[in-house]
C-alpha positions in Angstrom: -6.3 -16.9 -32.7 -5.4 -13.3 -33.1 -3.2 -11.8 -30.4 -2.9 -8.3 -29.3 -0.6 -6.8 -26.6 -0.5 -3.3 -25.2 2.8 -1.6 -25.0 4.4 -0.9 -21.6 2.9 2.1 -19.9 5.1 3.4 -17.1 3.1 4.7 -14.1 4.4 8.2 -13.2 4.5 8.7 -9.5 5.4 12.4 -9.0 8.4 13.0 -6.7 7.9 9.7 -4.9 11.6 9.1 -4.3 12.0 12.6 -2.8 9.0 11.9 -0.5 10.5 8.6 0.8 14.0 10.1 1.3 12.6 13.1 3.2 10.3 10.9 5.2 13.1 8.5 6.2 15.4 11.3 7.3 12.8 13.2 9.3 11.3 10.2 11.0 14.7 8.6 11.7 15.9 11.7 13.4 12.6 11.8 15.4 13.0 8.2 16.4 16.4 8.8 17.9 15.2 11.8 19.9 12.0 10.0 21.0 13.9 6.9 22.1 16.4 8.9 24.1 13.6 10.8 25.9 11.6 7.6 26.4 14.6 5.9 28.1 15.4 9.0 30.2 11.9 9.4 31.6 11.1 5.6 31.5 7.9 6.1 29.5 6.6 3.0 27.8 4.1 4.9 25.7 6.9 7.1 24.3 9.2 4.1 23.7 6.3 2.3 22.1 5.7 5.2 19.7 9.4 5.3 19.0 9.4 1.6 18.1 6.4 2.1 15.9 8.1 5.1 14.2 11.2 3.0 13.7 9.2 0.3 12.0 7.7 3.0 9.8 11.3 4.1 8.9 12.0 0.5 7.9 8.8 0.5 5.9 9.7 3.7 4.0 13.2 2.4 3.3 12.0 -0.9 1.9 9.4 0.8 -0.2 12.0 3.1 -1.6 14.2 0.1 -2.5 11.2 -1.6 -4.1 10.6 1.4 -6.3 14.2 1.4 -7.4 14.0 -2.3 -8.2 10.7 -1.8 -10.1 12.7 0.3 -12.7 15.2 -2.5 -13.4 14.9 -3.7 -16.9 13.5 -7.2 -17.7 15.9 -10.1 -18.3 15.6 -13.5 -19.9 14.9 -15.0 -16.5 12.8 -12.1 -15.1 10.7 -11.0 -18.1 8.8 -8.5 -15.9 11.9 -7.3 -14.2 11.5 -6.9 -10.4 8.2 -5.2 -10.4 6.7 -7.7 -8.0 9.1 -6.6 -5.2 6.8 -3.7 -4.5 4.1 -6.1 -3.5 6.4 -8.4 -1.5 7.8 -5.4 0.4 4.2 -4.3 1.3 3.6 -7.8 2.7 6.9 -7.9 4.6 6.1 -4.4 6.1 2.8 -5.5 7.4 4.4 -8.6 9.1 7.0 -6.3 10.6 4.3 -4.0 12.0 2.5 -7.0 13.5 5.7 -8.0 15.3 5.9 -4.4 16.6 2.4 -4.6 18.0 3.3 -7.8 19.9 6.3 -6.2 21.5 4.2 -3.1 22.5 1.4 -5.2 24.0 3.8 -7.4 26.0 5.6 -4.4 27.5 2.3 -2.6 28.3 0.7 -5.6 30.1 3.9 -6.1 32.1 4.0 -2.3 33.0 0.3 -2.3 34.2 1.4 -4.3 37.3 4.5 -2.2 37.9 3.6 1.5 36.9 6.5 3.9 36.8 6.5 7.6 37.6 6.9 9.7 34.5 6.9 13.4 33.7 3.6 13.9 31.7 4.6 17.3 30.4 7.7 15.9 28.7 5.6 13.2 27.1 3.3 15.9 25.7 6.2 18.0 24.4 7.9 15.2 22.5 4.6 13.9 21.2 3.8 17.4 19.9 7.0 17.3 17.9 5.8 14.0 16.5 2.6 15.5 15.2 4.5 18.1 13.2 6.9 15.6 11.7 4.4 12.9 10.9 1.8 15.2 9.4 4.2 17.2 7.3 5.8 14.0 6.0 2.4 12.6 5.1 1.7 15.6 2.9 4.6 14.5 0.7 2.6 11.4 -0.2 -0.8 13.0 -0.7 -0.6 13.5 -4.4 0.2 9.8 -5.2 -1.6 8.0 -2.5 -4.2 6.4 -4.8 -1.6 5.3 -7.4 0.3 2.7 -5.4 -0.3 0.5 -2.3 3.1 1.3 -0.8 2.6 5.1 -1.2 -0.9 4.8 0.2 0.4 2.7 3.1 3.0 5.3 3.9 0.5 8.1 3.8 -2.0 6.3 6.1 0.7 5.2 8.5 2.1 8.7 8.9 -1.4 10.1 9.4 -2.0 7.5 12.0 1.3 8.3 13.7 0.2 12.0 13.8 -3.1 11.0 15.5 -1.2 8.7 18.0 1.1 11.6 18.8 -1.9 13.8 19.4 -3.4 11.3 21.7 -0.1 11.1 23.6 -0.1 14.9 24.0 -3.5 14.7 25.7 -2.4 11.7 27.7 0.8 13.4 28.9 -1.3 16.4 30.1 -3.7 14.1 32.0 -0.8 12.2 33.6 0.8 15.5 34.6 -2.3 16.7 36.5 -3.7 13.4 37.8 -0.5 11.4 38.5 -2.2 8.3 37.2 0.9 6.7 35.8 -0.8 3.5 34.8 -2.3 5.5 31.9 1.1 5.3 30.2 0.4 1.5 29.7 -3.1 2.2 28.6 -1.9 4.6 25.9 0.6 2.0 24.7 -2.2 -0.5 24.2 -4.3 2.1 22.3 -1.3 2.7 20.1 -1.0 -1.0 19.4 -4.7 -1.1 18.5 -4.4 1.8 16.1 -1.4 0.1 14.4 -3.3 -3.2 14.2 -6.4 -1.6 12.6 -4.3 -0.1 9.8 -1.9 -3.0 9.4 -4.5 -5.8 9.1 -6.1 -4.2 5.9 -2.6 -3.7 4.4 -1.7 -7.3 5.1 -4.9 -8.7 3.5 -4.4 -6.6 0.4 -0.7 -7.3 0.0 -1.3 -11.0 0.6 -4.0 -11.0 -2.1 -1.7 -9.2 -4.6 1.2 -11.5 -3.9 -1.1 -14.4 -4.8 -2.0 -12.6 -8.1 -5.5 -11.8 -6.8 -7.6 -9.0 -8.4 -6.6 -5.7 -6.9 -9.2 -4.2 -4.6 -9.7 -1.1 -6.7 -10.7 -3.3 -9.7 -14.0 -5.1 -9.9 -14.0 -8.1 -12.3 -17.7 -7.9 -13.0 -17.4 -4.2 -14.0 -14.5 -5.0 -16.3 -16.5 -7.8 -18.0 -19.5 -5.6 -18.4 -17.4 -2.8 -19.9 -15.9 -5.2 -22.5 -19.3 -6.8 -23.4 -21.0 -3.5 -24.1 -18.4 -2.5 -26.6 -19.8 -2.5 -30.1 -18.7 -5.5 -32.1 -18.0 -7.7 -29.0 -20.6 -10.4 -28.5 -19.1 -12.1 -25.4 -15.9 -12.4 -23.4 -14.5 -15.3 -21.4 -11.3 -16.6 -19.8 -10.8 -13.1 -18.2 -7.8 -12.9 -15.8 -6.6 -9.8 -14.0 -3.5 -9.7 -11.8 -1.0 -7.2 -10.5 2.5 -6.9 -12.1 3.5 -4.5 -9.3 1.8 -2.4 -6.6 1.1 0.2 -9.3 0.6 -1.8 -12.6 -2.0 -4.4 -13.5 -2.4 -6.9 -16.4 -5.4 -8.6 -18.1 -5.8 -11.5 -20.5 -9.2 -12.3 -22.1 -10.8 -14.1 -25.0 -13.0 -11.8 -27.1 -15.9 -13.2 -29.1 -16.5 -10.8 -31.9 -19.4 -10.5 -34.3 -18.8 -12.5 -37.5 -18.9 -9.3 -39.6 -15.9 -7.8 -37.7 -12.8 -8.0 -39.9 -9.3 -6.4 -40.2 -9.2 -2.8 -39.3 -12.4 -2.9 -37.4 -11.0 -5.6 -35.1 -7.9 -3.5 -34.5 -10.1 -0.5 -33.7 -12.1 -2.5 -31.1 -8.9 -3.7 -29.4 -7.5 -0.2 -29.4 -10.8 1.2 -27.9 -10.8 -1.5 -25.2 -7.2 -0.8 -24.3 -8.0 2.8 -23.8 -11.1 2.0 -21.7 -9.2 -0.5 -19.5 -6.4 2.1 -18.8 -9.1 4.1 -17.1 -9.8 1.0 -15.0 -6.1 1.0 -13.9 -5.2 -2.0 -16.2 -2.1 -1.2 -18.3 -1.0 -4.5 -19.9 -3.6 -6.2 -22.0 -3.5 -9.4 -24.1 -6.6 -10.3 -26.2 -7.3 -13.5 -28.1 -10.2 -13.2 -30.6 -12.7 -15.6 -32.1 -15.8 -15.2 -34.1 -19.4 -15.6 -32.9 -20.1 -18.3 -35.5 -16.8 -20.2 -34.7 -17.2 -20.9 -31.0 -17.9 -24.6 -31.4 -14.6 -25.2 -33.1 -13.8 -24.6 -36.8 -12.5 -21.2 -37.8 -10.3 -18.8 -35.9 -8.8 -15.4 -36.5 
């Protein structure tokens, strides 16, 4: 069999480290302020949001660590280095957020039966600060959000946080004018629902990637069709696609070439396919080749 391997192509994520560091600092500072205010005014919704934001800080920190580990060179024991940590971190982050949801729901249900008087205007002010911090931090991830699951997760979570804060601004104003303090618990449950909606999709994707499933942005049928329509390729089989990290994917396949394809022409076909597959977000490719008239056994190339 003939073997062909693409060279390593490093995925360039523009200023991702800076985005994570800035996001961690801004959000951690806001968590401290939000938690202190939540305790002082005894607002479960503010404390719930602080807990959610704290989980997001942990998410950002773990994602930053994963990106650092992804750059570690391969060894004899870890021939791909520690690229997979970016996927494992995404899975861990989703589990962490689910635990946060459980804590929020438990506190909200308990508070429904024992509502506490809270200053709605203070809730609105602190939540307004949250809108500014979360939205401005999300913009740091905008450029690279489609290149990596951790970056996209950070971007979506920060946007969701900004929306939650906007809801709390409205809720605080309503509480201020109506004195319906049980709304504080209701807003906490809404926050939990929003987190669950975003976290469930992240968990499913990160679990699939950790099991070497085909990334959601890649469609196996489309990849096979792309390979088959390449001139000189008669068929393809044993196609496997899996993630090396949250930003890099690999493929192995057996190519059945026309019996007239030889030497330089075979190399040209492989080079062309590597280029086409890069546009499908597949960066590490291994091909084995065989001839159309040799599929029943016999000759190989």
